[in-house]
DOVEX-621950 format. One record per residue (C-alpha): chain; residue in one letter; x negated, y negated, z negated; residue number from 1. Coordinates in nm, 4 decimals, decimal comma, always signed. Layout:
# residues N
R	ch	aa	X	Y	Z	i
R	A	A	X	Y	Z	NUM $
...
END
This chain:
# residues 232
R	ch	aa	X	Y	Z	i
R	A	M	-8,1201	+18,7753	-15,4852	1 $
R	A	K	-7,8010	+18,9814	-15,5050	2 $
R	A	E	-7,5454	+18,9324	-15,2418	3 $
R	A	N	-7,1958	+18,7959	-15,3480	4 $
R	A	L	-6,9090	+19,0383	-15,3654	5 $
R	A	L	-6,5550	+18,9215	-15,4416	6 $
R	A	L	-6,2994	+19,1587	-15,5782	7 $
R	A	L	-5,9270	+19,0998	-15,5152	8 $
R	A	H	-5,6531	+19,2632	-15,7224	9 $
R	A	G	-5,3226	+19,4163	-15,6104	10 $
R	A	A	-4,9516	+19,3073	-15,6491	11 $
R	A	L	-4,8430	+19,2779	-16,0119	12 $
R	A	G	-5,2086	+19,2950	-16,1198	13 $
R	A	S	-5,4696	+19,0429	-16,2258	14 $
R	A	E	-5,8502	+19,0290	-16,2318	15 $
R	A	K	-5,8339	+19,2385	-16,5482	16 $
R	A	Q	-5,7509	+19,5361	-16,3218	17 $
R	A	L	-6,0884	+19,5068	-16,1668	18 $
R	A	R	-6,3062	+19,4768	-16,4761	19 $
R	A	G	-6,4411	+19,8315	-16,4737	20 $
R	A	L	-6,5170	+19,8137	-16,0975	21 $
R	A	A	-6,6871	+19,4699	-16,1474	22 $
R	A	R	-6,9019	+19,6138	-16,4265	23 $
R	A	D	-7,0092	+19,9173	-16,2025	24 $
R	A	L	-7,0831	+19,7048	-15,9001	25 $
R	A	S	-7,2592	+19,4296	-16,0834	26 $
R	A	Q	-7,5966	+19,6380	-16,0847	27 $
R	A	F	-7,5970	+19,5813	-15,7040	28 $
R	A	Y	-7,4142	+19,2639	-15,6456	29 $
R	A	Q	-7,3171	+18,9292	-15,7889	30 $
R	A	V	-6,9530	+19,0168	-15,8523	31 $
R	A	H	-6,6756	+18,7630	-15,8558	32 $
R	A	T	-6,3105	+18,8021	-15,9561	33 $
R	A	F	-6,0154	+18,5676	-16,0076	34 $
R	A	S	-5,6429	+18,6161	-16,0473	35 $
R	A	F	-5,4084	+18,4913	-15,7705	36 $
R	A	S	-5,1625	+18,2149	-15,8359	37 $
R	A	G	-4,8763	+18,3391	-16,0581	38 $
R	A	H	-5,0752	+18,6354	-16,1902	39 $
R	A	G	-5,2774	+18,6959	-16,5045	40 $
R	A	G	-5,1213	+18,4111	-16,6914	41 $
R	A	R	-5,1395	+18,1551	-16,4146	42 $
R	A	E	-4,8222	+17,9495	-16,3571	43 $
R	A	I	-4,5781	+18,0680	-16,0911	44 $
R	A	E	-4,5242	+17,8190	-15,8027	45 $
R	A	I	-4,3093	+17,9764	-15,5424	46 $
R	A	E	-4,4675	+17,7788	-15,2588	47 $
R	A	A	-4,8065	+17,9262	-15,3682	48 $
R	A	F	-4,6847	+18,2787	-15,4141	49 $
R	A	S	-4,7385	+18,4426	-15,0703	50 $
R	A	V	-5,0115	+18,6360	-14,8990	51 $
R	A	S	-5,0937	+18,3337	-14,6943	52 $
R	A	A	-5,1300	+18,1067	-14,9978	53 $
R	A	F	-5,3382	+18,3708	-15,1660	54 $
R	A	A	-5,5641	+18,3868	-14,8536	55 $
R	A	R	-5,6239	+18,0110	-14,8803	56 $
R	A	E	-5,7050	+18,0662	-15,2506	57 $
R	A	V	-5,9770	+18,3133	-15,1442	58 $
R	A	I	-6,1255	+18,0688	-14,8928	59 $
R	A	G	-6,1017	+17,7875	-15,1536	60 $
R	A	Y	-6,2778	+18,0055	-15,4162	61 $
R	A	I	-6,5644	+18,0976	-15,1852	62 $
R	A	Q	-6,6058	+17,7187	-15,0821	63 $
R	A	E	-6,5748	+17,5749	-15,4290	64 $
R	A	H	-6,8324	+17,8193	-15,5792	65 $
R	A	N	-7,0703	+17,7608	-15,2867	66 $
R	A	L	-7,0993	+18,1293	-15,2318	67 $
R	A	G	-7,1964	+18,1052	-14,8718	68 $
R	A	S	-7,0879	+18,4162	-14,6869	69 $
R	A	V	-6,9449	+18,6953	-14,9154	70 $
R	A	H	-6,8459	+19,0552	-14,9070	71 $
R	A	I	-6,4873	+19,1326	-15,0190	72 $
R	A	F	-6,3243	+19,4303	-15,1714	73 $
R	A	G	-5,9403	+19,4176	-15,1836	74 $
R	A	F	-5,7110	+19,6697	-15,3610	75 $
R	A	S	-5,3665	+19,7184	-15,2075	76 $
R	A	M	-5,2204	+19,3614	-15,1551	77 $
R	A	G	-5,5802	+19,2285	-15,2219	78 $
R	A	G	-5,6989	+19,4056	-14,8997	79 $
R	A	Y	-5,4154	+19,2484	-14,7006	80 $
R	A	V	-5,5114	+18,9046	-14,8399	81 $
R	A	A	-5,8840	+18,9660	-14,7692	82 $
R	A	L	-5,8181	+19,0466	-14,4007	83 $
R	A	L	-5,5837	+18,7481	-14,3717	84 $
R	A	A	-5,8568	+18,5226	-14,5098	85 $
R	A	A	-6,1178	+18,6787	-14,2743	86 $
R	A	S	-5,8909	+18,5983	-13,9794	87 $
R	A	E	-5,8667	+18,2337	-14,0821	88 $
R	A	A	-6,2223	+18,1712	-14,1899	89 $
R	A	P	-6,4512	+18,4395	-14,0380	90 $
R	A	G	-6,7701	+18,2487	-14,1083	91 $
R	A	L	-6,7128	+18,2788	-14,4800	92 $
R	A	I	-6,6749	+18,6618	-14,5014	93 $
R	A	K	-6,9380	+18,9137	-14,4092	94 $
R	A	T	-6,7464	+19,2390	-14,4621	95 $
R	A	V	-6,4154	+19,3594	-14,6035	96 $
R	A	T	-6,3310	+19,6892	-14,7609	97 $
R	A	T	-5,9649	+19,7621	-14,8365	98 $
R	A	L	-5,8230	+20,0396	-15,0575	99 $
R	A	G	-5,4615	+20,1488	-15,0518	100 $
R	A	T	-5,3530	+19,8527	-14,8495	101 $
R	A	K	-5,0000	+19,8700	-14,6838	102 $
R	A	F	-5,0128	+19,7206	-14,3355	103 $
R	A	D	-4,6884	+19,8533	-14,1776	104 $
R	A	W	-4,4343	+19,5965	-14,3168	105 $
R	A	S	-4,0808	+19,6176	-14,1734	106 $
R	A	A	-3,7238	+19,6244	-14,2853	107 $
R	A	E	-3,7346	+19,9988	-14,2952	108 $
R	A	T	-4,0517	+20,0241	-14,5177	109 $
R	A	L	-3,9415	+19,7389	-14,7437	110 $
R	A	A	-3,6716	+19,9281	-14,9232	111 $
R	A	A	-3,9106	+20,1970	-15,0364	112 $
R	A	E	-4,1509	+19,9361	-15,1664	113 $
R	A	T	-3,8996	+19,7203	-15,3558	114 $
R	A	R	-3,6759	+20,0006	-15,5012	115 $
R	A	M	-3,8536	+19,9721	-15,8394	116 $
R	A	L	-3,9185	+19,5993	-15,8135	117 $
R	A	D	-3,6400	+19,5153	-16,0589	118 $
R	A	A	-3,7232	+19,3874	-16,4049	119 $
R	A	A	-3,4190	+19,5488	-16,5658	120 $
R	A	T	-3,4908	+19,8831	-16,4101	121 $
R	A	I	-3,8481	+19,8702	-16,5143	122 $
R	A	Q	-3,7607	+19,7902	-16,8682	123 $
R	A	E	-3,5119	+20,0799	-16,8766	124 $
R	A	K	-3,7017	+20,3481	-16,6866	125 $
R	A	V	-4,0665	+20,2698	-16,7645	126 $
R	A	P	-4,0849	+20,0448	-17,0754	127 $
R	A	Q	-4,4601	+20,1111	-17,1216	128 $
R	A	F	-4,5160	+19,9502	-16,7648	129 $
R	A	A	-4,3037	+19,6633	-16,8744	130 $
R	A	E	-4,5179	+19,6133	-17,1830	131 $
R	A	Q	-4,8349	+19,6404	-16,9695	132 $
R	A	L	-4,7014	+19,3785	-16,7304	133 $
R	A	A	-4,6142	+19,1458	-17,0212	134 $
R	A	Q	-4,9696	+19,1686	-17,1561	135 $
R	A	T	-5,1131	+19,1288	-16,8048	136 $
R	A	H	-4,9221	+18,8064	-16,7198	137 $
R	A	A	-4,8752	+18,6420	-17,0649	138 $
R	A	P	-4,7909	+18,3639	-17,1252	139 $
R	A	T	-4,6004	+18,3841	-16,7898	140 $
R	A	D	-4,2733	+18,5753	-16,8084	141 $
R	A	W	-4,3501	+18,9100	-16,6422	142 $
R	A	T	-3,9970	+18,9440	-16,5043	143 $
R	A	A	-4,0561	+18,6284	-16,3074	144 $
R	A	V	-4,3698	+18,7778	-16,1587	145 $
R	A	V	-4,1784	+19,0894	-16,0495	146 $
R	A	G	-3,9010	+18,8653	-15,8923	147 $
R	A	A	-4,1679	+18,6631	-15,7035	148 $
R	A	T	-4,3387	+18,9682	-15,5899	149 $
R	A	R	-4,0142	+19,1117	-15,4513	150 $
R	A	Q	-3,9556	+18,7950	-15,2597	151 $
R	A	L	-4,3168	+18,7965	-15,1237	152 $
R	A	L	-4,2751	+19,1494	-15,0000	153 $
R	A	T	-3,9394	+19,0634	-14,8391	154 $
R	A	G	-4,1054	+18,7767	-14,6585	155 $
R	A	L	-4,3796	+19,0215	-14,5348	156 $
R	A	S	-4,1189	+19,2466	-14,3883	157 $
R	A	V	-3,9577	+18,9574	-14,1960	158 $
R	A	Q	-4,2731	+18,8113	-14,0603	159 $
R	A	P	-4,5894	+19,0102	-14,1367	160 $
R	A	P	-4,8938	+18,7755	-14,0678	161 $
R	A	L	-5,1401	+19,0625	-13,9906	162 $
R	A	T	-5,0073	+19,1651	-13,6595	163 $
R	A	P	-5,1961	+19,4143	-13,4390	164 $
R	A	A	-5,2823	+19,1165	-13,2141	165 $
R	A	R	-5,4304	+18,9304	-13,5025	166 $
R	A	L	-5,6304	+19,2223	-13,6337	167 $
R	A	T	-5,7985	+19,2694	-13,2925	168 $
R	A	K	-5,9538	+18,9263	-13,3431	169 $
R	A	I	-6,1253	+19,0089	-13,6724	170 $
R	A	S	-6,4785	+19,0865	-13,5618	171 $
R	A	I	-6,6571	+19,1411	-13,8863	172 $
R	A	P	-6,7138	+19,4978	-14,0096	173 $
R	A	V	-6,4117	+19,6392	-14,2032	174 $
R	A	Q	-6,3803	+19,9588	-14,4026	175 $
R	A	I	-6,0262	+20,0888	-14,4504	176 $
R	A	L	-5,9975	+20,3418	-14,7378	177 $
R	A	V	-5,6890	+20,5261	-14,8326	178 $
R	A	G	-5,6175	+20,8117	-15,0755	179 $
R	A	E	-5,4920	+21,1328	-14,9359	180 $
R	A	L	-5,1940	+21,1187	-15,1719	181 $
R	A	D	-5,1299	+20,7479	-15,1450	182 $
R	A	K	-4,7709	+20,6968	-15,0486	183 $
R	A	T	-4,8003	+20,3247	-15,0564	184 $
R	A	G	-5,0784	+20,2673	-14,8114	185 $
R	A	G	-5,0164	+20,5883	-14,6116	186 $
R	A	V	-5,2924	+20,7827	-14,4301	187 $
R	A	D	-5,1244	+20,7651	-14,0949	188 $
R	A	A	-5,0288	+20,3818	-14,0974	189 $
R	A	S	-5,3842	+20,3030	-14,2450	190 $
R	A	S	-5,5430	+20,4921	-13,9665	191 $
R	A	L	-5,3261	+20,3262	-13,6981	192 $
R	A	Y	-5,3994	+19,9768	-13,8244	193 $
R	A	A	-5,7623	+20,0450	-13,8594	194 $
R	A	S	-5,7708	+20,1364	-13,4891	195 $
R	A	Y	-5,6764	+19,7725	-13,4145	196 $
R	A	L	-5,9868	+19,6280	-13,5758	197 $
R	A	P	-6,2864	+19,6130	-13,3546	198 $
R	A	Q	-6,5480	+19,7073	-13,6157	199 $
R	A	A	-6,3467	+19,9159	-13,8446	200 $
R	A	T	-6,4316	+20,2417	-14,0151	201 $
R	A	F	-6,1598	+20,4638	-14,1728	202 $
R	A	E	-6,1961	+20,7192	-14,4490	203 $
R	A	I	-5,9609	+20,9120	-14,6585	204 $
R	A	L	-6,0361	+20,9798	-15,0278	205 $
R	A	M	-5,9267	+21,3366	-15,0860	206 $
R	A	N	-5,6883	+21,4161	-15,3659	207 $
R	A	T	-5,6498	+21,0536	-15,4544	208 $
R	A	P	-5,3111	+20,8749	-15,5120	209 $
R	A	H	-5,2459	+20,4953	-15,4994	210 $
R	A	P	-5,3113	+20,3572	-15,8533	211 $
R	A	L	-5,6624	+20,2123	-15,8927	212 $
R	A	E	-5,7085	+20,3731	-16,2290	213 $
R	A	R	-5,6627	+20,7116	-16,0626	214 $
R	A	V	-5,9436	+20,6518	-15,8186	215 $
R	A	N	-6,2820	+20,8116	-15,8883	216 $
R	A	P	-6,4880	+20,4958	-15,9838	217 $
R	A	D	-6,8187	+20,6502	-15,8867	218 $
R	A	E	-6,6903	+20,7458	-15,5491	219 $
R	A	L	-6,5422	+20,4014	-15,4841	220 $
R	A	V	-6,8622	+20,2250	-15,5774	221 $
R	A	K	-7,0616	+20,4462	-15,3481	222 $
R	A	R	-6,8285	+20,3867	-15,0645	223 $
R	A	I	-6,8391	+20,0062	-15,1009	224 $
R	A	S	-7,2154	+19,9855	-15,1586	225 $
R	A	R	-7,2893	+20,2262	-14,8650	226 $
R	A	F	-7,0677	+20,0206	-14,6312	227 $
R	A	I	-7,2130	+19,6891	-14,7175	228 $
R	A	Q	-7,5645	+19,8312	-14,6778	229 $
R	A	G	-7,4886	+19,9741	-14,3465	230 $
R	A	A	-7,3483	+19,6468	-14,2217	231 $
R	A	A	-7,6524	+19,4507	-14,3131	232 $
END
């Protein structure tokens, strides 16, 4: 019987973002995906639009689908949510692999991440991205998703839930992956935060930027599968 692997999307994304990866991994695992509240056409409820609420959704999904203990891959924000869920319900999660996850949230780093999180600016500067967001989140208004995401990130900078102290208590195997050219996750910050995790491995994907569609899919599948096998 194949082990269960749950894939979690990043900010402004949805489970559609993970279809290719899910297809590639399905030969090895029973793959599961879902869109976080407010994403992929799901209604936005501000009280449910936070990394803490998303972590509860992960725990709820595992329990509701009787998956037992699962492996999780999280891209960007999805990796942050996966580790937060692991800290709250360690018995439900076997391993976590993150890719391009930003851990160092502060008032200083917030500005760089939210500079383009303005619907009017996106519409004017990158209209093709605006159209992509509209399609990703329909029938929900994509501009509302952008606004809610900006508020979520602002909250992270004020009180980030994944503190170094909390990370030290996550005892399951964790793989932290970051692209060499990833300015969102950042190589130095990812390495530092990986050092707080008791059973973490850290690897750099050479010549790789942040967007998931720019990551070599074969290489990513290999890294995920090899890590899960090694943790068995």
